[in-house]
C-alpha positions in Angstrom: 33.8 -27.4 -16.4 36.8 -25.4 -17.1 37.9 -22.7 -14.8 36.6 -19.3 -16.6 34.2 -20.7 -18.7 30.4 -20.4 -17.9 28.2 -23.6 -17.4 26.3 -24.2 -20.2 23.2 -24.1 -17.9 23.9 -20.5 -16.7 24.0 -19.6 -20.5 20.5 -20.6 -20.6 19.6 -19.1 -17.5 21.1 -15.5 -18.8 19.1 -15.9 -21.9 15.9 -16.7 -20.1 16.3 -13.8 -17.7 17.3 -11.3 -20.6 14.0 -12.6 -22.4 12.1 -11.9 -19.8 13.4 -8.5 -19.0 13.0 -7.7 -22.7 9.4 -8.8 -23.0 8.6 -6.6 -19.4 10.2 -3.4 -21.1 8.4 -4.1 -24.3 5.0 -4.3 -22.5 5.6 -1.3 -20.3 6.6 0.5 -23.9 3.6 -0.5 -25.3 1.8 0.5 -22.8 3.2 3.8 -22.1 3.0 4.8 -25.9 -0.1 3.2 -27.4 -2.8 2.8 -24.4 -5.0 5.1 -22.7 -4.8 5.6 -18.8 -7.1 2.7 -17.5 -7.1 0.2 -14.7 -6.1 -2.3 -17.3 -3.1 -0.4 -18.4 -1.8 0.2 -14.5 -2.5 -3.7 -13.9 -0.3 -4.8 -17.1 2.6 -2.4 -15.9 2.6 -3.6 -12.3 2.8 -7.1 -13.9 5.2 -6.2 -15.8 7.6 -4.9 -13.2 6.7 -7.6 -10.7 7.6 -10.2 -13.4 10.8 -8.3 -13.9 11.6 -8.2 -10.1 10.6 -12.1 -9.9 13.3 -12.8 -12.7 16.1 -10.7 -11.3 15.4 -12.3 -8.2 15.3 -15.8 -8.9 18.7 -15.2 -11.2 20.6 -13.6 -8.6 19.4 -15.9 -6.0 20.1 -19.0 -7.9 23.8 -17.3 -8.6 24.0 -16.9 -4.7 22.7 -20.4 -4.3 25.5 -22.0 -6.7 28.6 -20.0 -5.3 27.6 -21.1 -1.8 27.0 -25.0 -2.9 29.5 -25.5 -5.0 32.4 -27.1 -4.1 34.3 -25.0 -6.3 34.3 -21.5 -5.6 33.2 -18.5 -8.1 36.9 -18.4 -9.1 37.0 -22.2 -10.5 39.3 -23.5 -7.3 38.7 -25.8 -4.7 37.4 -23.8 -1.5 39.4 -24.6 1.2 38.4 -27.6 3.7 35.5 -28.1 1.2 35.5 -31.9 2.2 35.0 -30.9 6.1 38.4 -32.1 7.1 40.6 -29.6 8.7 44.0 -30.2 8.5 45.8 -31.2 11.6 49.3 -31.2 12.3 50.3 -35.0 11.7 48.9 -34.2 8.0 51.8 -32.9 7.0 54.7 -34.8 5.7 
């Protein structure tokens, strides 16, 4: 992966997340404009908000996990001491 370029899997994740959020917005808009005030409408809107919250939580959680677990930080350069070896005096030449 080149520095400054998004991992191809993140493009797929972004599309899935934005598609899910768009679907949730569509469900909420349809219920607001076309549906009468019923328990079913309330359940649909609560479900849409729950799905949107879950999608955002999974997306940001996966991003944070990848930033922490990646040997190359979010800037694309090696993280110091990522190999677990601390520099010692005799390491310098």
